[in-house]
A tleap script that builds the chain and sets N, CA, C and O, in Angstrom:
source leaprc.protein.ff14SB
mol = sequence {
  NMET SER ILE GLN LYS ALA GLY ILE ILE TYR
  LEU ILE LEU ILE ASN LEU ALA ALA TYR ALA
  ALA PHE GLY TRP ASP LYS HIE LYS ALA ARG
  ARG GLY GLY TRP ARG ILE PRO GLU ARG THR
  LEU LEU LEU LEU ALA LEU ALA GLY GLY SER
  VAL GLY ALA TRP ILE GLY MET LYS VAL PHE
  ARG HIE LYS THR ARG LYS ALA LYS PHE LYS
  VAL GLY VAL LEU VAL ILE LEU THR VAL GLN
  CYS ILE GLY ALA VAL MET ALA LEU ARG ILE
  ASP CYS CPHE
}
set mol.1.N position { 184.810 269.701 64.306 }
set mol.1.CA position { 183.798 269.972 64.001 }
set mol.1.C position { 183.173 267.956 63.360 }
set mol.1.O position { 184.041 267.088 63.271 }
set mol.2.N position { 182.618 267.832 63.236 }
set mol.2.CA position { 182.452 266.271 63.563 }
set mol.2.C position { 182.173 265.974 62.548 }
set mol.2.O position { 181.963 267.067 62.022 }
set mol.3.N position { 181.911 264.864 61.444 }
set mol.3.CA position { 181.676 264.777 59.937 }
set mol.3.C position { 180.012 264.962 60.041 }
set mol.3.O position { 179.284 265.751 59.438 }
set mol.4.N position { 179.659 263.841 61.128 }
set mol.4.CA position { 177.852 263.779 60.834 }
set mol.4.C position { 177.687 265.791 60.761 }
set mol.4.O position { 177.439 266.383 59.710 }
set mol.5.N position { 177.873 266.414 61.966 }
set mol.5.CA position { 177.250 267.353 62.491 }
set mol.5.C position { 177.710 268.498 61.230 }
set mol.5.O position { 176.872 269.399 61.184 }
set mol.6.N position { 178.925 268.696 60.117 }
set mol.6.CA position { 179.326 269.105 58.986 }
set mol.6.C position { 178.174 268.888 57.747 }
set mol.6.O position { 177.901 269.492 56.710 }
set mol.7.N position { 177.745 267.887 58.327 }
set mol.7.CA position { 176.664 266.984 56.890 }
set mol.7.C position { 175.351 267.559 57.277 }
set mol.7.O position { 174.561 267.947 56.416 }
set mol.8.N position { 175.109 267.621 58.478 }
set mol.8.CA position { 173.679 267.582 59.004 }
set mol.8.C position { 173.365 269.565 58.328 }
set mol.8.O position { 172.501 270.057 57.602 }
set mol.9.N position { 174.579 270.143 59.056 }
set mol.9.CA position { 175.073 271.809 58.409 }
set mol.9.C position { 174.647 272.113 56.911 }
set mol.9.O position { 173.826 272.960 56.558 }
set mol.10.N position { 175.213 271.441 56.278 }
set mol.10.CA position { 174.910 271.278 54.280 }
set mol.10.C position { 173.907 270.804 54.651 }
set mol.10.O position { 173.383 271.901 54.849 }
set mol.11.N position { 173.085 270.061 54.954 }
set mol.11.CA position { 172.064 269.352 54.516 }
set mol.11.C position { 171.000 270.329 54.596 }
set mol.11.O position { 170.270 270.477 53.616 }
set mol.12.N position { 170.801 271.099 55.772 }
set mol.12.CA position { 170.047 272.558 56.184 }
set mol.12.C position { 170.505 273.364 54.994 }
set mol.12.O position { 169.635 273.601 54.157 }
set mol.13.N position { 171.614 273.787 54.793 }
set mol.13.CA position { 171.588 274.636 54.225 }
set mol.13.C position { 171.597 274.990 52.639 }
set mol.13.O position { 171.549 276.125 52.166 }
set mol.14.N position { 171.684 273.505 51.770 }
set mol.14.CA position { 171.689 273.063 50.527 }
set mol.14.C position { 170.091 273.283 50.303 }
set mol.14.O position { 169.733 274.234 49.607 }
set mol.15.N position { 169.123 272.408 50.888 }
set mol.15.CA position { 167.398 272.587 51.776 }
set mol.15.C position { 166.920 274.178 51.424 }
set mol.15.O position { 166.046 274.471 50.608 }
set mol.16.N position { 167.753 275.185 52.284 }
set mol.16.CA position { 167.171 276.137 52.094 }
set mol.16.C position { 167.774 277.463 50.933 }
set mol.16.O position { 167.370 278.623 50.856 }
set mol.17.N position { 168.561 276.965 50.348 }
set mol.17.CA position { 168.942 277.157 49.640 }
set mol.17.C position { 168.025 276.794 47.963 }
set mol.17.O position { 167.829 277.635 47.086 }
set mol.18.N position { 167.590 275.291 47.917 }
set mol.18.CA position { 166.962 275.014 47.025 }
set mol.18.C position { 165.648 275.802 47.113 }
set mol.18.O position { 165.112 276.227 46.090 }
set mol.19.N position { 165.058 276.024 48.501 }
set mol.19.CA position { 163.436 276.326 48.845 }
set mol.19.C position { 163.732 277.692 48.329 }
set mol.19.O position { 163.380 277.937 47.175 }
set mol.20.N position { 164.541 278.939 49.269 }
set mol.20.CA position { 164.666 279.432 48.015 }
set mol.20.C position { 164.881 279.986 46.723 }
set mol.20.O position { 164.254 280.971 46.334 }
set mol.21.N position { 165.804 279.355 45.988 }
set mol.21.CA position { 165.692 279.307 44.474 }
set mol.21.C position { 163.908 279.585 44.034 }
set mol.21.O position { 163.277 280.573 43.659 }
set mol.22.N position { 163.549 278.129 44.320 }
set mol.22.CA position { 162.133 278.837 44.182 }
set mol.22.C position { 161.359 279.291 44.569 }
set mol.22.O position { 160.217 279.002 44.212 }
set mol.23.N position { 161.529 279.901 45.170 }
set mol.23.CA position { 160.873 280.808 44.888 }
set mol.23.C position { 161.390 282.427 45.209 }
set mol.23.O position { 160.700 283.285 45.760 }
set mol.24.N position { 162.575 282.567 44.786 }
set mol.24.CA position { 162.800 283.371 44.132 }
set mol.24.C position { 162.309 283.862 42.508 }
set mol.24.O position { 162.013 284.878 41.878 }
set mol.25.N position { 162.465 282.287 42.323 }
set mol.25.CA position { 161.807 282.252 40.544 }
set mol.25.C position { 160.634 282.898 40.282 }
set mol.25.O position { 160.165 283.775 39.556 }
set mol.26.N position { 160.313 282.070 41.222 }
set mol.26.CA position { 158.469 282.301 41.314 }
set mol.26.C position { 158.163 283.611 41.317 }
set mol.26.O position { 157.221 284.109 40.700 }
set mol.27.N position { 159.059 284.274 42.107 }
set mol.27.CA position { 158.907 285.817 42.358 }
set mol.27.C position { 159.583 286.347 40.962 }
set mol.27.O position { 159.025 287.438 40.846 }
set mol.28.N position { 160.264 286.244 40.082 }
set mol.28.CA position { 160.578 286.954 38.989 }
set mol.28.C position { 160.010 286.808 37.723 }
set mol.28.O position { 159.764 287.548 36.770 }
set mol.29.N position { 159.766 284.630 38.239 }
set mol.29.CA position { 158.279 284.946 36.762 }
set mol.29.C position { 156.994 285.734 37.266 }
set mol.29.O position { 156.292 285.720 36.255 }
set mol.30.N position { 156.567 286.142 37.855 }
set mol.30.CA position { 155.472 286.793 37.730 }
set mol.30.C position { 156.261 287.919 37.283 }
set mol.30.O position { 156.174 287.975 36.056 }
set mol.31.N position { 157.055 288.917 37.782 }
set mol.31.CA position { 157.623 290.430 37.481 }
set mol.31.C position { 158.288 290.875 35.947 }
set mol.31.O position { 158.655 291.946 35.462 }
set mol.32.N position { 158.218 289.085 35.337 }
set mol.32.CA position { 159.388 289.084 34.149 }
set mol.32.C position { 160.508 289.364 33.946 }
set mol.32.O position { 161.058 289.874 32.970 }
set mol.33.N position { 161.017 288.881 35.289 }
set mol.33.CA position { 162.335 289.300 35.289 }
set mol.33.C position { 163.485 288.369 35.107 }
set mol.33.O position { 162.797 287.358 35.245 }
set mol.34.N position { 164.543 287.951 34.931 }
set mol.34.CA position { 165.880 287.096 35.600 }
set mol.34.C position { 165.521 285.923 35.912 }
set mol.34.O position { 164.627 286.096 36.739 }
set mol.35.N position { 165.661 284.868 35.766 }
set mol.35.CA position { 164.991 283.641 35.566 }
set mol.35.C position { 166.140 282.592 36.436 }
set mol.35.O position { 167.279 282.991 36.196 }
set mol.36.N position { 166.138 281.572 37.218 }
set mol.36.CA position { 166.975 280.919 37.539 }
set mol.36.C position { 166.813 279.209 36.630 }
set mol.36.O position { 165.856 278.473 36.873 }
set mol.37.N position { 167.911 278.826 35.614 }
set mol.37.CA position { 167.450 277.866 35.261 }
set mol.37.C position { 167.129 276.730 35.583 }
set mol.37.O position { 167.762 276.223 36.509 }
set mol.38.N position { 166.119 276.006 34.977 }
set mol.38.CA position { 165.339 274.938 35.301 }
set mol.38.C position { 166.524 274.082 35.692 }
set mol.38.O position { 166.368 273.563 36.798 }
set mol.39.N position { 167.805 273.756 35.016 }
set mol.39.CA position { 168.953 273.064 35.014 }
set mol.39.C position { 169.493 273.377 36.987 }
set mol.39.O position { 169.433 272.408 37.743 }
set mol.40.N position { 169.833 274.386 37.390 }
set mol.40.CA position { 170.084 275.019 38.086 }
set mol.40.C position { 169.269 274.741 39.518 }
set mol.40.O position { 169.809 274.482 40.593 }
set mol.41.N position { 167.675 274.869 39.240 }
set mol.41.CA position { 166.853 274.351 40.213 }
set mol.41.C position { 167.344 272.578 40.294 }
set mol.41.O position { 167.617 272.049 41.371 }
set mol.42.N position { 167.370 272.122 39.480 }
set mol.42.CA position { 167.396 270.680 39.509 }
set mol.42.C position { 168.419 269.924 40.201 }
set mol.42.O position { 168.187 268.959 40.929 }
set mol.43.N position { 170.052 270.610 39.831 }
set mol.43.CA position { 170.975 270.286 40.587 }
set mol.43.C position { 171.335 270.763 42.067 }
set mol.43.O position { 172.230 270.413 42.836 }
set mol.44.N position { 170.058 271.914 42.202 }
set mol.44.CA position { 170.022 271.775 43.871 }
set mol.44.C position { 169.466 270.989 44.671 }
set mol.44.O position { 169.711 270.895 45.874 }
set mol.45.N position { 168.282 270.064 43.733 }
set mol.45.CA position { 167.417 269.062 44.478 }
set mol.45.C position { 168.520 268.246 44.914 }
set mol.45.O position { 168.781 267.871 46.057 }
set mol.46.N position { 169.527 267.882 43.130 }
set mol.46.CA position { 170.320 266.703 43.532 }
set mol.46.C position { 171.356 266.517 44.320 }
set mol.46.O position { 171.789 265.422 44.680 }
set mol.47.N position { 171.940 267.993 44.714 }
set mol.47.CA position { 172.929 268.649 45.527 }
set mol.47.C position { 172.351 268.445 47.373 }
set mol.47.O position { 172.690 268.892 48.469 }
set mol.48.N position { 171.408 267.584 46.875 }
set mol.48.CA position { 171.038 266.940 48.731 }
set mol.48.C position { 169.755 268.190 49.158 }
set mol.48.O position { 169.450 268.316 50.344 }
set mol.49.N position { 169.222 268.871 48.314 }
set mol.49.CA position { 168.229 270.242 48.347 }
set mol.49.C position { 167.176 269.822 48.234 }
set mol.49.O position { 166.273 270.558 48.632 }
set mol.50.N position { 166.735 268.262 47.561 }
set mol.50.CA position { 165.541 267.795 47.367 }
set mol.50.C position { 164.048 268.426 48.272 }
set mol.50.O position { 163.067 268.919 47.716 }
set mol.51.N position { 164.231 268.237 49.819 }
set mol.51.CA position { 163.413 268.215 50.277 }
set mol.51.C position { 162.867 269.918 50.106 }
set mol.51.O position { 161.686 270.237 49.972 }
set mol.52.N position { 164.130 270.960 50.153 }
set mol.52.CA position { 163.709 272.069 49.901 }
set mol.52.C position { 163.114 272.495 48.746 }
set mol.52.O position { 162.394 273.473 48.549 }
set mol.53.N position { 163.571 271.495 47.883 }
set mol.53.CA position { 162.949 272.095 46.894 }
set mol.53.C position { 161.020 271.649 46.235 }
set mol.53.O position { 160.160 272.197 45.545 }
set mol.54.N position { 161.195 270.317 47.025 }
set mol.54.CA position { 159.599 270.023 46.904 }
set mol.54.C position { 158.363 270.712 47.736 }
set mol.54.O position { 157.143 270.605 47.615 }
set mol.55.N position { 159.402 271.656 48.859 }
set mol.55.CA position { 158.710 272.157 50.010 }
set mol.55.C position { 157.923 273.280 49.263 }
set mol.55.O position { 156.732 273.585 49.210 }
set mol.56.N position { 159.639 274.019 48.431 }
set mol.56.CA position { 159.215 275.411 47.547 }
set mol.56.C position { 158.601 275.366 47.057 }
set mol.56.O position { 157.624 276.025 47.413 }
set mol.57.N position { 158.415 274.217 45.143 }
set mol.57.CA position { 157.074 273.674 44.128 }
set mol.57.C position { 155.745 273.660 45.524 }
set mol.57.O position { 154.810 274.458 45.461 }
set mol.58.N position { 155.853 272.777 46.558 }
set mol.58.CA position { 154.493 273.632 46.767 }
set mol.58.C position { 153.492 274.856 47.452 }
set mol.58.O position { 152.335 275.265 47.353 }
set mol.59.N position { 155.041 275.217 48.392 }
set mol.59.CA position { 154.463 276.799 48.825 }
set mol.59.C position { 154.517 278.100 47.727 }
set mol.59.O position { 153.841 279.126 47.805 }
set mol.60.N position { 155.397 277.801 46.809 }
set mol.60.CA position { 155.255 278.540 46.160 }
set mol.60.C position { 154.328 277.955 44.580 }
set mol.60.O position { 154.089 278.525 43.515 }
set mol.61.N position { 154.111 277.021 44.937 }
set mol.61.CA position { 153.307 276.700 43.441 }
set mol.61.C position { 153.747 276.975 42.093 }
set mol.61.O position { 153.123 277.525 41.186 }
set mol.62.N position { 155.101 276.433 42.105 }
set mol.62.CA position { 155.896 276.437 41.538 }
set mol.62.C position { 156.837 275.248 40.639 }
set mol.62.O position { 157.582 274.425 41.171 }
set mol.63.N position { 156.584 275.395 39.068 }
set mol.63.CA position { 157.240 274.797 38.115 }
set mol.63.C position { 155.964 272.836 38.952 }
set mol.63.O position { 156.306 271.661 39.083 }
set mol.64.N position { 155.042 273.340 39.155 }
set mol.64.CA position { 153.930 272.080 39.588 }
set mol.64.C position { 153.695 271.090 38.444 }
set mol.64.O position { 153.609 269.876 38.632 }
set mol.65.N position { 153.604 271.635 37.340 }
set mol.65.CA position { 152.715 271.324 35.973 }
set mol.65.C position { 154.014 270.901 35.121 }
set mol.65.O position { 153.634 270.158 34.217 }
set mol.66.N position { 154.872 271.023 35.092 }
set mol.66.CA position { 156.495 270.759 34.485 }
set mol.66.C position { 156.502 269.032 34.709 }
set mol.66.O position { 156.684 268.578 35.839 }
set mol.67.N position { 156.309 268.217 33.645 }
set mol.67.CA position { 156.633 266.489 34.578 }
set mol.67.C position { 157.936 266.727 34.814 }
set mol.67.O position { 158.056 267.036 35.999 }
set mol.68.N position { 158.837 266.732 34.324 }
set mol.68.CA position { 160.481 266.721 35.070 }
set mol.68.C position { 160.307 267.438 36.416 }
set mol.68.O position { 160.630 266.669 37.321 }
set mol.69.N position { 160.034 268.267 36.731 }
set mol.69.CA position { 159.701 269.051 37.977 }
set mol.69.C position { 158.956 267.974 39.059 }
set mol.69.O position { 159.397 267.783 40.193 }
set mol.70.N position { 157.890 267.382 38.576 }
set mol.70.CA position { 156.997 266.629 39.063 }
set mol.70.C position { 157.595 265.769 39.230 }
set mol.70.O position { 158.523 266.123 39.957 }
set mol.71.N position { 157.672 264.729 38.993 }
set mol.71.CA position { 158.785 263.477 38.544 }
set mol.71.C position { 159.743 263.209 39.171 }
set mol.71.O position { 159.968 262.382 40.055 }
set mol.72.N position { 160.626 264.347 38.415 }
set mol.72.CA position { 162.242 264.669 39.198 }
set mol.72.C position { 162.602 264.822 40.219 }
set mol.72.O position { 163.757 264.556 40.550 }
set mol.73.N position { 161.764 265.271 40.970 }
set mol.73.CA position { 162.192 265.610 42.132 }
set mol.73.C position { 161.549 265.317 43.211 }
set mol.73.O position { 161.663 265.762 44.352 }
set mol.74.N position { 160.509 264.127 42.540 }
set mol.74.CA position { 159.825 263.309 43.538 }
set mol.74.C position { 161.240 261.512 43.920 }
set mol.74.O position { 161.568 260.787 44.860 }
set mol.75.N position { 161.620 261.739 42.067 }
set mol.75.CA position { 162.459 260.555 41.923 }
set mol.75.C position { 163.892 261.248 42.599 }
set mol.75.O position { 164.857 260.506 42.783 }
set mol.76.N position { 163.926 261.867 42.750 }
set mol.76.CA position { 165.480 262.691 43.303 }
set mol.76.C position { 165.212 262.428 45.401 }
set mol.76.O position { 165.993 262.013 46.257 }
set mol.77.N position { 163.692 262.939 45.493 }
set mol.77.CA position { 163.732 262.964 46.941 }
set mol.77.C position { 163.820 261.588 48.183 }
set mol.77.O position { 164.361 261.498 49.285 }
set mol.78.N position { 162.869 260.506 47.212 }
set mol.78.CA position { 162.377 259.256 46.800 }
set mol.78.C position { 164.136 258.679 47.052 }
set mol.78.O position { 164.402 258.438 48.229 }
set mol.79.N position { 165.218 258.474 46.090 }
set mol.79.CA position { 166.630 257.979 45.942 }
set mol.79.C position { 167.349 258.222 47.438 }
set mol.79.O position { 168.023 257.330 47.954 }
set mol.80.N position { 167.188 259.207 47.926 }
set mol.80.CA position { 167.657 259.965 48.382 }
set mol.80.C position { 167.377 259.841 49.891 }
set mol.80.O position { 168.244 259.903 50.763 }
set mol.81.N position { 166.062 259.659 50.090 }
set mol.81.CA position { 165.917 259.022 51.794 }
set mol.81.C position { 165.930 257.581 51.544 }
set mol.81.O position { 166.468 256.887 52.407 }
set mol.82.N position { 165.432 257.009 50.511 }
set mol.82.CA position { 166.283 255.490 50.443 }
set mol.82.C position { 167.540 255.493 50.930 }
set mol.82.O position { 167.726 254.747 51.891 }
set mol.83.N position { 168.594 256.220 50.474 }
set mol.83.CA position { 170.157 256.211 51.100 }
set mol.83.C position { 170.464 256.393 52.104 }
set mol.83.O position { 171.506 256.016 52.642 }
set mol.84.N position { 169.295 257.235 52.710 }
set mol.84.CA position { 169.842 257.938 53.859 }
set mol.84.C position { 169.461 256.873 55.134 }
set mol.84.O position { 170.143 256.630 56.130 }
set mol.85.N position { 168.129 256.324 54.752 }
set mol.85.CA position { 168.009 255.212 55.427 }
set mol.85.C position { 168.960 253.754 55.043 }
set mol.85.O position { 169.024 252.868 55.896 }
set mol.86.N position { 169.585 253.615 53.879 }
set mol.86.CA position { 170.304 252.728 54.435 }
set mol.86.C position { 171.775 252.511 54.744 }
set mol.86.O position { 172.395 251.463 54.924 }
set mol.87.N position { 172.287 254.159 54.762 }
set mol.87.CA position { 172.816 254.649 55.075 }
set mol.87.C position { 173.054 254.211 56.905 }
set mol.87.O position { 174.053 253.755 57.460 }
set mol.88.N position { 171.576 254.607 57.525 }
set mol.88.CA position { 171.301 254.947 58.566 }
set mol.88.C position { 171.456 253.670 59.742 }
set mol.88.O position { 171.836 253.570 60.909 }
set mol.89.N position { 170.917 252.781 58.675 }
set mol.89.CA position { 170.485 251.032 59.420 }
set mol.89.C position { 172.551 250.339 58.987 }
set mol.89.O position { 173.100 249.534 59.738 }
set mol.90.N position { 173.280 250.934 57.665 }
set mol.90.CA position { 174.649 250.744 58.324 }
set mol.90.C position { 175.244 250.941 59.346 }
set mol.90.O position { 175.873 250.071 59.949 }
set mol.91.N position { 175.133 252.092 59.682 }
set mol.91.CA position { 175.798 252.653 60.772 }
set mol.91.C position { 175.016 251.319 62.538 }
set mol.91.O position { 175.787 250.806 63.349 }
set mol.92.N position { 173.979 251.205 62.571 }
set mol.92.CA position { 173.862 250.216 63.470 }
set mol.92.C position { 174.273 248.756 63.787 }
set mol.92.O position { 174.652 248.098 64.756 }
set mol.93.N position { 174.045 248.615 62.679 }
set mol.93.CA position { 174.910 247.585 63.566 }
set mol.93.C position { 176.736 247.601 63.008 }
set mol.93.O position { 177.559 246.877 63.569 }
savepdb mol mol.pdb
quit
């Protein structure tokens, strides 16, 4: 398997994990059960799952009032997108 293909698979899996984590945490918040630590949710975004985290926040309406998530996930997403564009531009030349 090529490095590019492995990277794409990783990004798909980490984004699915981040999305699922936000959904699971919202489910547990409603039921009063064990919660996923906020740090873990942010680390999933930082590890490459920022798209999944952002979509999970919107779909599940979860952590949308907390500034560190509202701003933090958006900043992580922006930095990762800029990094991806820069990486693609470097590969093109």
